[in-house]
Backbone and ligand atoms as CSV (ligand in chain L), in Angstrom:
chain,resi,resn,atom,element,x,y,z
A,1,UNK,N,N,-11.032,8.751,-15.715
A,1,UNK,CA,C,-12.037,8.761,-14.789
A,1,UNK,C,C,-13.423,8.951,-15.298
A,2,UNK,N,N,-14.221,8.239,-14.871
A,2,UNK,CA,C,-15.667,8.335,-15.340
A,2,UNK,C,C,-16.638,8.980,-14.278
A,3,UNK,N,N,-17.659,9.602,-14.715
A,3,UNK,CA,C,-18.462,10.176,-13.548
A,3,UNK,C,C,-19.784,9.476,-13.820
A,4,UNK,N,N,-20.211,9.257,-12.323
A,4,UNK,CA,C,-21.380,8.465,-12.352
A,4,UNK,C,C,-22.369,8.998,-11.678
A,5,UNK,N,N,-23.720,8.865,-11.785
A,5,UNK,CA,C,-24.807,9.584,-11.070
A,5,UNK,C,C,-25.954,8.705,-11.073
A,6,UNK,N,N,-26.910,8.699,-9.925
A,6,UNK,CA,C,-28.063,8.131,-9.810
A,6,UNK,C,C,-29.045,9.025,-9.692
A,7,UNK,N,N,-30.139,8.795,-10.377
A,7,UNK,CA,C,-31.633,9.813,-10.074
A,7,UNK,C,C,-32.341,8.954,-9.162
A,8,UNK,N,N,-32.388,9.307,-7.921
A,8,UNK,CA,C,-33.028,8.702,-6.873
A,8,UNK,C,C,-34.660,8.768,-7.205
A,9,UNK,N,N,-35.031,9.525,-7.945
A,9,UNK,CA,C,-36.460,9.474,-8.332
A,9,UNK,C,C,-36.978,8.763,-9.330
A,10,UNK,N,N,-35.886,7.999,-10.143
A,10,UNK,CA,C,-36.096,7.059,-11.255
A,10,UNK,C,C,-35.745,5.785,-10.695
A,11,UNK,N,N,-34.739,5.520,-9.965
A,11,UNK,CA,C,-34.460,4.311,-9.405
A,11,UNK,C,C,-35.768,3.376,-8.923
A,12,UNK,N,N,-35.579,2.172,-9.259
A,12,UNK,CA,C,-36.775,1.182,-8.754
A,12,UNK,C,C,-36.237,0.311,-7.602
A,13,UNK,N,N,-35.151,0.485,-7.248
A,13,UNK,CA,C,-34.733,-0.229,-6.049
A,13,UNK,C,C,-34.524,-1.811,-6.352
A,14,UNK,N,N,-34.140,-2.085,-7.653
A,14,UNK,CA,C,-33.933,-3.499,-7.886
A,14,UNK,C,C,-32.847,-4.261,-7.452
A,15,UNK,N,N,-31.937,-3.339,-7.251
A,15,UNK,CA,C,-30.367,-3.918,-6.760
A,15,UNK,C,C,-29.486,-4.502,-7.758
A,16,UNK,N,N,-29.957,-4.339,-9.125
A,16,UNK,CA,C,-29.038,-5.061,-10.185
A,16,UNK,C,C,-27.678,-4.375,-10.323
A,17,UNK,N,N,-27.533,-3.111,-10.022
A,17,UNK,CA,C,-26.363,-2.369,-10.016
A,17,UNK,C,C,-25.376,-2.945,-8.967
A,18,UNK,N,N,-25.973,-3.160,-7.651
A,18,UNK,CA,C,-25.218,-3.650,-6.714
A,18,UNK,C,C,-24.576,-4.943,-6.994
A,19,UNK,N,N,-25.490,-5.898,-7.534
A,19,UNK,CA,C,-24.975,-7.206,-8.021
A,19,UNK,C,C,-23.827,-7.144,-9.044
A,20,UNK,N,N,-23.965,-6.099,-9.807
A,20,UNK,CA,C,-22.930,-6.102,-10.988
A,20,UNK,C,C,-21.579,-5.348,-10.554
A,21,UNK,N,N,-21.755,-4.329,-9.620
A,21,UNK,CA,C,-20.582,-3.704,-9.328
A,21,UNK,C,C,-20.696,-3.143,-7.829
A,22,UNK,N,N,-20.637,-4.325,-6.827
A,22,UNK,CA,C,-20.768,-3.888,-5.495
A,22,UNK,C,C,-19.572,-2.989,-5.108
A,23,UNK,N,N,-18.462,-2.841,-5.485
A,23,UNK,CA,C,-17.599,-1.899,-5.197
A,23,UNK,C,C,-17.970,-0.492,-5.348
A,24,UNK,N,N,-18.892,-0.133,-6.035
A,24,UNK,CA,C,-19.296,1.067,-6.721
A,24,UNK,C,C,-20.834,1.480,-6.220
A,25,UNK,N,N,-21.626,0.538,-6.097
A,25,UNK,CA,C,-22.982,0.843,-5.768
A,25,UNK,C,C,-23.416,0.203,-4.632
A,26,UNK,N,N,-24.232,0.722,-3.640
A,26,UNK,CA,C,-24.989,0.192,-2.615
A,26,UNK,C,C,-26.255,0.565,-2.413
A,27,UNK,N,N,-27.187,-0.065,-1.780
A,27,UNK,CA,C,-28.462,0.275,-1.414
A,27,UNK,C,C,-28.664,1.024,-0.198
A,28,UNK,N,N,-29.221,2.230,-0.299
A,28,UNK,CA,C,-29.513,3.031,0.828
A,28,UNK,C,C,-30.648,2.438,1.778
A,29,UNK,N,N,-30.628,3.082,2.905
A,29,UNK,CA,C,-31.803,2.743,3.848
A,29,UNK,C,C,-33.123,2.527,3.413
A,30,UNK,N,N,-33.437,3.350,2.304
A,30,UNK,CA,C,-34.764,3.420,1.677
A,30,UNK,C,C,-34.810,2.294,0.374
A,31,UNK,N,N,-33.725,1.724,0.292
A,31,UNK,CA,C,-33.588,0.843,-0.775
A,31,UNK,C,C,-33.192,1.247,-2.376
A,32,UNK,N,N,-32.927,2.633,-2.155
A,32,UNK,CA,C,-32.656,3.373,-3.588
A,32,UNK,C,C,-31.095,3.329,-3.631
A,33,UNK,N,N,-30.667,2.991,-4.754
A,33,UNK,CA,C,-29.141,3.001,-4.959
A,33,UNK,C,C,-28.358,4.186,-4.719
A,34,UNK,N,N,-27.260,3.967,-4.365
A,34,UNK,CA,C,-26.272,5.029,-4.011
A,34,UNK,C,C,-24.978,4.809,-4.492
A,35,UNK,N,N,-23.796,5.808,-4.731
A,35,UNK,CA,C,-22.692,5.378,-5.065
A,35,UNK,C,C,-21.780,5.550,-3.837
A,36,UNK,N,N,-20.901,4.650,-3.815
A,36,UNK,CA,C,-20.172,4.726,-2.594
A,36,UNK,C,C,-18.781,5.790,-2.843
A,37,UNK,N,N,-18.578,6.524,-1.923
A,37,UNK,CA,C,-17.564,7.538,-1.996
A,37,UNK,C,C,-16.936,7.602,-0.599
A,38,UNK,N,N,-15.732,8.362,-0.494
A,38,UNK,CA,C,-15.125,8.443,0.853
A,38,UNK,C,C,-15.859,8.900,2.050
A,39,UNK,N,N,-17.038,9.502,1.826
A,39,UNK,CA,C,-17.801,9.924,3.013
A,39,UNK,C,C,-18.743,8.784,3.396
A,40,UNK,N,N,-18.972,7.824,2.487
A,40,UNK,CA,C,-20.006,6.924,2.605
A,40,UNK,C,C,-20.864,6.767,1.539
A,41,UNK,N,N,-22.046,7.267,1.068
A,41,UNK,CA,C,-22.590,6.960,-0.165
A,41,UNK,C,C,-23.429,8.067,-0.520
A,42,UNK,N,N,-23.690,8.365,-1.814
A,42,UNK,CA,C,-24.345,9.594,-2.269
A,42,UNK,C,C,-25.073,8.976,-3.621
A,43,UNK,N,N,-25.986,9.986,-3.882
A,43,UNK,CA,C,-26.558,9.778,-5.411
A,43,UNK,C,C,-25.586,10.338,-6.452
A,44,UNK,N,N,-24.574,11.131,-6.133
A,44,UNK,CA,C,-23.478,11.408,-7.092
A,44,UNK,C,C,-23.845,12.833,-7.580
A,45,UNK,N,N,-22.901,13.307,-8.468
A,45,UNK,CA,C,-21.934,12.376,-9.187
A,45,UNK,C,C,-20.830,12.240,-8.450
A,46,UNK,N,N,-20.051,11.190,-8.626
A,46,UNK,CA,C,-18.991,10.661,-8.280
A,46,UNK,C,C,-17.812,10.241,-9.303
A,47,UNK,N,N,-16.807,10.782,-9.327
A,47,UNK,CA,C,-15.742,10.363,-9.952
A,47,UNK,C,C,-15.315,8.721,-9.700
A,48,UNK,N,N,-15.255,7.817,-10.706
A,48,UNK,CA,C,-14.937,6.521,-10.636
A,48,UNK,C,C,-13.617,6.144,-11.274
A,49,UNK,N,N,-12.745,5.548,-10.606
A,49,UNK,CA,C,-11.579,5.130,-11.221
A,49,UNK,C,C,-11.640,4.286,-12.455
A,50,UNK,N,N,-10.880,4.475,-13.459
A,50,UNK,CA,C,-10.878,3.666,-14.691
A,50,UNK,C,C,-11.005,2.139,-14.620
A,51,UNK,N,N,-10.402,1.740,-13.547
A,51,UNK,CA,C,-10.545,0.132,-13.478
A,51,UNK,C,C,-12.122,-0.248,-13.237
A,52,UNK,N,N,-12.898,0.515,-12.800
A,52,UNK,CA,C,-14.403,0.194,-12.732
A,52,UNK,C,C,-15.264,0.714,-13.988
A,53,UNK,N,N,-14.787,1.314,-14.921
A,53,UNK,CA,C,-15.566,1.832,-15.835
A,53,UNK,C,C,-16.239,0.807,-16.638
A,54,UNK,N,N,-15.762,-0.428,-16.971
A,54,UNK,CA,C,-16.639,-1.453,-17.542
A,54,UNK,C,C,-17.773,-1.888,-16.709
A,55,UNK,N,N,-17.419,-2.071,-15.563
A,55,UNK,CA,C,-18.543,-2.630,-14.596
A,55,UNK,C,C,-19.650,-1.477,-14.459
A,56,UNK,N,N,-19.371,-0.204,-14.269
A,56,UNK,CA,C,-20.359,0.776,-14.249
A,56,UNK,C,C,-21.062,1.081,-15.702
A,57,UNK,N,N,-20.394,0.890,-16.702
A,57,UNK,CA,C,-21.046,0.966,-17.874
A,57,UNK,C,C,-22.115,-0.236,-18.093
A,58,UNK,N,N,-21.550,-1.416,-17.606
A,58,UNK,CA,C,-22.628,-2.566,-17.661
A,58,UNK,C,C,-23.820,-2.475,-16.697
A,59,UNK,N,N,-23.608,-1.877,-15.411
A,59,UNK,CA,C,-24.553,-1.763,-14.582
A,59,UNK,C,C,-25.601,-0.603,-15.238
A,60,UNK,N,N,-25.017,0.373,-15.898
A,60,UNK,CA,C,-25.756,1.523,-16.604
A,60,UNK,C,C,-26.869,0.900,-17.618
A,61,UNK,N,N,-26.225,-0.088,-18.309
A,61,UNK,CA,C,-27.071,-0.627,-19.556
A,61,UNK,C,C,-28.068,-1.620,-18.774
A,62,UNK,N,N,-27.720,-2.205,-17.725
A,62,UNK,CA,C,-28.648,-3.133,-16.972
A,62,UNK,C,C,-29.729,-2.576,-16.365
A,63,UNK,N,N,-29.527,-1.281,-15.853
A,63,UNK,CA,C,-30.541,-0.847,-15.042
A,63,UNK,C,C,-31.899,-0.630,-15.644
A,64,UNK,N,N,-32.910,-1.397,-15.008
A,64,UNK,CA,C,-34.084,-1.597,-15.771
A,64,UNK,C,C,-34.875,-0.148,-15.784
A,65,UNK,N,N,-34.472,0.779,-15.102
A,65,UNK,CA,C,-35.326,2.121,-15.113
A,65,UNK,C,C,-34.504,3.252,-15.759
A,66,UNK,N,N,-33.339,3.102,-16.147
A,66,UNK,CA,C,-32.297,4.130,-16.595
A,66,UNK,C,C,-32.026,5.202,-15.638
A,67,UNK,N,N,-31.907,4.658,-14.312
A,67,UNK,CA,C,-31.582,5.849,-13.319
A,67,UNK,C,C,-30.042,6.107,-13.348
A,68,UNK,N,N,-29.319,5.385,-13.886
A,68,UNK,CA,C,-27.853,5.423,-13.953
A,68,UNK,C,C,-27.325,6.367,-15.073
A,69,UNK,N,N,-26.524,7.487,-14.828
A,69,UNK,CA,C,-26.034,8.105,-15.825
A,69,UNK,C,C,-24.463,8.221,-15.794
A,70,UNK,N,N,-23.699,7.816,-16.741
A,70,UNK,CA,C,-22.304,7.889,-16.666
A,70,UNK,C,C,-21.809,8.830,-17.874
A,71,UNK,N,N,-20.684,9.431,-17.582
A,71,UNK,CA,C,-20.015,10.422,-18.423
A,71,UNK,C,C,-18.586,10.367,-18.302
A,72,UNK,N,N,-17.810,10.821,-19.206
A,72,UNK,CA,C,-16.249,10.889,-19.072
A,72,UNK,C,C,-15.851,12.273,-19.097
L,1,SF4,S1,S,-30.192,-1.090,-11.200
L,1,SF4,FE1,FE,-31.159,1.037,-11.465
L,1,SF4,S2,S,-33.057,0.690,-10.654
L,1,SF4,FE2,FE,-31.910,-0.973,-9.862
L,1,SF4,S3,S,-31.117,-0.465,-7.938
L,1,SF4,FE3,FE,-29.576,0.227,-9.386
L,1,SF4,S4,S,-30.028,2.216,-10.093
L,1,SF4,FE4,FE,-31.940,1.509,-8.857
């Protein structure tokens, strides 16, 4: 499992993470990215299944503002 988190104060609402990993990321009503979980979506941290680790790591690298943090 990987743990992923978004800093809403750093996110620039570019939407790149949603394009890369739409199963994990969504844009909230204010355009700021969130992470999908069983309750809806949240800034995190959220535990992500291993099958999504590669996509989440790609989204983390692509994020233009460095708003996404992943850890294991
Ligand atoms: S890629 Fe980064 S800046 Fe863009 S919406 Fe996702 S978290 Fe925000």
